[in-house]
DRENNU-568185 format. One record per residue (C-alpha): residue number from 0; residue in three letters; x, y, z. Coordinates in Angstrom, 2 decimals. Example, Ala and Ser with C-alpha at 12.3 -4.5 7.8 and 13.67 -1.06 7.14 Angstrom:
<recs>
<n = 0 | res = ala | xx = 12.30 | yy = -4.50 | zz = 7.80>
<n = 1 | res = ser | xx = 13.67 | yy = -1.06 | zz = 7.14>
</recs>
This chain:
<recs>
<n = 0 | res = met | xx = 56.81 | yy = -6.54 | zz = -11.56>
<n = 1 | res = phe | xx = 59.46 | yy = -6.41 | zz = -8.82>
<n = 2 | res = met | xx = 58.89 | yy = -10.07 | zz = -7.89>
<n = 3 | res = tyr | xx = 59.36 | yy = -11.04 | zz = -11.55>
<n = 4 | res = phe | xx = 62.83 | yy = -9.52 | zz = -11.85>
<n = 5 | res = phe | xx = 64.02 | yy = -9.89 | zz = -8.25>
<n = 6 | res = pro | xx = 64.83 | yy = -13.63 | zz = -8.45>
<n = 7 | res = ile | xx = 66.98 | yy = -13.14 | zz = -11.57>
<n = 8 | res = ala | xx = 68.78 | yy = -10.18 | zz = -9.97>
<n = 9 | res = leu | xx = 69.38 | yy = -12.34 | zz = -6.89>
<n = 10 | res = val | xx = 70.77 | yy = -15.18 | zz = -9.03>
<n = 11 | res = val | xx = 73.08 | yy = -12.83 | zz = -10.95>
<n = 12 | res = thr | xx = 74.30 | yy = -11.01 | zz = -7.83>
<n = 13 | res = ser | xx = 74.83 | yy = -14.28 | zz = -5.97>
<n = 14 | res = asn | xx = 76.66 | yy = -15.77 | zz = -8.95>
<n = 15 | res = val | xx = 79.04 | yy = -12.82 | zz = -9.12>
<n = 16 | res = ile | xx = 79.83 | yy = -13.17 | zz = -5.41>
<n = 17 | res = tyr | xx = 80.04 | yy = -16.95 | zz = -5.78>
<n = 18 | res = asn | xx = 82.56 | yy = -16.84 | zz = -8.62>
<n = 19 | res = val | xx = 84.70 | yy = -14.16 | zz = -6.98>
<n = 20 | res = cys | xx = 84.80 | yy = -16.22 | zz = -3.77>
<n = 21 | res = gln | xx = 85.62 | yy = -19.43 | zz = -5.64>
<n = 22 | res = lys | xx = 88.42 | yy = -17.74 | zz = -7.57>
<n = 23 | res = ser | xx = 89.74 | yy = -16.15 | zz = -4.35>
<n = 24 | res = thr | xx = 89.80 | yy = -19.33 | zz = -2.25>
<n = 25 | res = pro | xx = 93.45 | yy = -19.99 | zz = -1.35>
<n = 26 | res = his | xx = 95.11 | yy = -22.72 | zz = -3.41>
<n = 27 | res = ser | xx = 96.59 | yy = -24.14 | zz = -0.23>
<n = 28 | res = ala | xx = 93.15 | yy = -24.68 | zz = 1.31>
<n = 29 | res = asn | xx = 91.74 | yy = -28.18 | zz = 1.22>
<n = 30 | res = pro | xx = 88.73 | yy = -27.94 | zz = -1.14>
<n = 31 | res = phe | xx = 86.61 | yy = -30.05 | zz = 1.19>
<n = 32 | res = ser | xx = 87.43 | yy = -27.85 | zz = 4.20>
<n = 33 | res = ala | xx = 86.31 | yy = -24.88 | zz = 2.13>
<n = 34 | res = leu | xx = 83.10 | yy = -26.67 | zz = 1.15>
<n = 35 | res = leu | xx = 82.41 | yy = -27.68 | zz = 4.76>
<n = 36 | res = met | xx = 82.72 | yy = -24.08 | zz = 5.95>
<n = 37 | res = thr | xx = 80.57 | yy = -22.93 | zz = 3.03>
<n = 38 | res = tyr | xx = 77.79 | yy = -25.37 | zz = 3.89>
<n = 39 | res = leu | xx = 77.95 | yy = -24.65 | zz = 7.62>
<n = 40 | res = thr | xx = 77.54 | yy = -20.95 | zz = 6.82>
<n = 41 | res = ala | xx = 74.67 | yy = -21.74 | zz = 4.45>
<n = 42 | res = ala | xx = 72.99 | yy = -24.00 | zz = 7.04>
<n = 43 | res = ile | xx = 73.16 | yy = -21.30 | zz = 9.72>
<n = 44 | res = leu | xx = 71.86 | yy = -18.65 | zz = 7.33>
<n = 45 | res = thr | xx = 69.02 | yy = -20.96 | zz = 6.28>
<n = 46 | res = leu | xx = 68.04 | yy = -21.65 | zz = 9.89>
<n = 47 | res = val | xx = 68.01 | yy = -17.93 | zz = 10.67>
<n = 48 | res = ala | xx = 65.95 | yy = -17.13 | zz = 7.55>
<n = 49 | res = phe | xx = 63.50 | yy = -20.04 | zz = 7.97>
<n = 50 | res = pro | xx = 60.95 | yy = -18.19 | zz = 10.14>
<n = 51 | res = phe | xx = 60.67 | yy = -15.36 | zz = 7.62>
<n = 52 | res = tyr | xx = 59.06 | yy = -17.58 | zz = 4.96>
<n = 53 | res = lys | xx = 55.50 | yy = -17.76 | zz = 6.21>
<n = 54 | res = thr | xx = 53.70 | yy = -21.06 | zz = 5.87>
<n = 55 | res = asp | xx = 51.01 | yy = -22.96 | zz = 7.71>
<n = 56 | res = lys | xx = 53.46 | yy = -25.72 | zz = 8.66>
<n = 57 | res = gly | xx = 55.95 | yy = -25.80 | zz = 11.48>
<n = 58 | res = phe | xx = 59.68 | yy = -26.40 | zz = 11.17>
<n = 59 | res = phe | xx = 59.59 | yy = -30.18 | zz = 11.48>
<n = 60 | res = gln | xx = 56.33 | yy = -30.57 | zz = 9.51>
<n = 61 | res = ser | xx = 57.88 | yy = -28.73 | zz = 6.56>
<n = 62 | res = phe | xx = 60.24 | yy = -31.66 | zz = 5.96>
<n = 63 | res = asn | xx = 57.31 | yy = -33.99 | zz = 5.20>
<n = 64 | res = asp | xx = 56.84 | yy = -32.44 | zz = 1.77>
<n = 65 | res = leu | xx = 60.40 | yy = -33.15 | zz = 0.63>
<n = 66 | res = asn | xx = 61.37 | yy = -35.94 | zz = -1.74>
<n = 67 | res = trp | xx = 64.52 | yy = -37.32 | zz = -3.37>
<n = 68 | res = thr | xx = 65.29 | yy = -33.99 | zz = -5.06>
<n = 69 | res = ser | xx = 66.74 | yy = -32.41 | zz = -1.92>
<n = 70 | res = phe | xx = 69.28 | yy = -35.22 | zz = -1.60>
<n = 71 | res = ala | xx = 70.13 | yy = -35.22 | zz = -5.30>
<n = 72 | res = leu | xx = 70.51 | yy = -31.43 | zz = -5.17>
<n = 73 | res = gly | xx = 72.97 | yy = -31.85 | zz = -2.30>
<n = 74 | res = phe | xx = 75.15 | yy = -34.09 | zz = -4.49>
<n = 75 | res = ala | xx = 74.81 | yy = -31.70 | zz = -7.44>
<n = 76 | res = ile | xx = 75.77 | yy = -28.68 | zz = -5.36>
<n = 77 | res = val | xx = 78.91 | yy = -30.38 | zz = -4.05>
<n = 78 | res = gly | xx = 79.86 | yy = -31.28 | zz = -7.64>
<n = 79 | res = leu | xx = 79.16 | yy = -27.74 | zz = -8.80>
<n = 80 | res = glu | xx = 81.15 | yy = -26.13 | zz = -6.00>
<n = 81 | res = leu | xx = 84.07 | yy = -28.52 | zz = -6.35>
<n = 82 | res = gly | xx = 84.06 | yy = -28.20 | zz = -10.14>
<n = 83 | res = tyr | xx = 84.31 | yy = -24.41 | zz = -10.08>
<n = 84 | res = leu | xx = 86.95 | yy = -24.44 | zz = -7.36>
<n = 85 | res = leu | xx = 89.10 | yy = -26.91 | zz = -9.29>
<n = 86 | res = ala | xx = 88.53 | yy = -25.12 | zz = -12.61>
<n = 87 | res = tyr | xx = 89.86 | yy = -21.88 | zz = -11.15>
<n = 88 | res = arg | xx = 92.78 | yy = -23.70 | zz = -9.52>
<n = 89 | res = val | xx = 93.89 | yy = -25.18 | zz = -12.84>
<n = 90 | res = gly | xx = 93.87 | yy = -21.77 | zz = -14.47>
<n = 91 | res = trp | xx = 90.46 | yy = -20.94 | zz = -15.90>
<n = 92 | res = asn | xx = 89.91 | yy = -17.18 | zz = -15.94>
<n = 93 | res = ile | xx = 86.93 | yy = -15.94 | zz = -13.94>
<n = 94 | res = ser | xx = 85.67 | yy = -14.11 | zz = -17.03>
<n = 95 | res = val | xx = 85.76 | yy = -17.24 | zz = -19.20>
<n = 96 | res = gly | xx = 85.27 | yy = -20.29 | zz = -17.00>
<n = 97 | res = ser | xx = 81.81 | yy = -19.40 | zz = -15.77>
<n = 98 | res = leu | xx = 80.75 | yy = -18.23 | zz = -19.24>
<n = 99 | res = val | xx = 81.84 | yy = -21.47 | zz = -20.90>
<n = 100 | res = ala | xx = 80.20 | yy = -23.59 | zz = -18.21>
<n = 101 | res = asn | xx = 76.93 | yy = -21.67 | zz = -18.35>
<n = 102 | res = ile | xx = 76.69 | yy = -21.68 | zz = -22.15>
<n = 103 | res = ile | xx = 77.26 | yy = -25.45 | zz = -22.22>
<n = 104 | res = leu | xx = 74.76 | yy = -25.84 | zz = -19.37>
<n = 105 | res = ala | xx = 72.12 | yy = -23.81 | zz = -21.21>
<n = 106 | res = ile | xx = 72.56 | yy = -25.86 | zz = -24.35>
<n = 107 | res = met | xx = 72.35 | yy = -29.14 | zz = -22.41>
<n = 108 | res = leu | xx = 69.14 | yy = -28.00 | zz = -20.69>
<n = 109 | res = ile | xx = 67.36 | yy = -27.41 | zz = -24.01>
<n = 110 | res = pro | xx = 66.51 | yy = -31.06 | zz = -24.73>
<n = 111 | res = ile | xx = 65.67 | yy = -31.62 | zz = -21.06>
<n = 112 | res = gly | xx = 63.21 | yy = -28.69 | zz = -21.16>
<n = 113 | res = ile | xx = 61.67 | yy = -29.95 | zz = -24.40>
<n = 114 | res = leu | xx = 61.44 | yy = -33.64 | zz = -23.50>
<n = 115 | res = leu | xx = 60.72 | yy = -33.61 | zz = -19.76>
<n = 116 | res = tyr | xx = 58.90 | yy = -30.32 | zz = -19.27>
<n = 117 | res = lys | xx = 57.21 | yy = -29.94 | zz = -22.69>
<n = 118 | res = glu | xx = 58.72 | yy = -26.47 | zz = -23.23>
<n = 119 | res = gly | xx = 58.63 | yy = -25.01 | zz = -26.69>
<n = 120 | res = phe | xx = 61.68 | yy = -24.12 | zz = -28.74>
<n = 121 | res = ala | xx = 61.28 | yy = -21.58 | zz = -31.54>
<n = 122 | res = val | xx = 63.44 | yy = -20.61 | zz = -34.51>
<n = 123 | res = asn | xx = 64.81 | yy = -17.54 | zz = -32.73>
<n = 124 | res = gln | xx = 66.01 | yy = -19.79 | zz = -29.91>
<n = 125 | res = ile | xx = 67.77 | yy = -22.07 | zz = -32.41>
<n = 126 | res = ile | xx = 69.53 | yy = -19.01 | zz = -33.80>
<n = 127 | res = gly | xx = 70.51 | yy = -18.06 | zz = -30.24>
<n = 128 | res = val | xx = 72.03 | yy = -21.52 | zz = -29.71>
<n = 129 | res = val | xx = 74.05 | yy = -21.14 | zz = -32.92>
<n = 130 | res = phe | xx = 75.37 | yy = -17.81 | zz = -31.66>
<n = 131 | res = cys | xx = 76.26 | yy = -19.42 | zz = -28.32>
<n = 132 | res = leu | xx = 78.17 | yy = -22.21 | zz = -30.07>
<n = 133 | res = val | xx = 80.02 | yy = -19.69 | zz = -32.24>
<n = 134 | res = gly | xx = 80.76 | yy = -17.70 | zz = -29.09>
<n = 135 | res = leu | xx = 82.17 | yy = -20.80 | zz = -27.37>
<n = 136 | res = val | xx = 84.54 | yy = -21.34 | zz = -30.28>
<n = 137 | res = leu | xx = 85.60 | yy = -17.69 | zz = -30.37>
<n = 138 | res = ile | xx = 86.07 | yy = -17.29 | zz = -26.63>
<n = 139 | res = asn | xx = 88.30 | yy = -20.37 | zz = -26.44>
<n = 140 | res = lys | xx = 90.58 | yy = -19.41 | zz = -29.37>
</recs>
């Protein structure tokens, strides 16, 4: 049961820290300098943590299983990081910016889940989407 909820708790906790850090990055800082330091920190942390994920493959062998997704994810992460940083710099509130982005994201992922991953979509989920759309309108008024 712990391993079912732990990843979501990690995502939520990390997202809170992420958004607070993005909002708190000095406006005078070059966004790409901030991203470079962020990724250097992440790379070092990843290298330190690597041995703790047990597998039958060594460090260099583990790269053989990778495909295009790691490179595409790198581009996506830079866009995500830069987008949030710029959104907060132009005045989005931390309590609204992330909410708006994540509601729109969730709605955009629905057809992707249905078409590419054959996920179901029930009536109660349609009602949830309607509530999200109403919430987007209300939160931006």
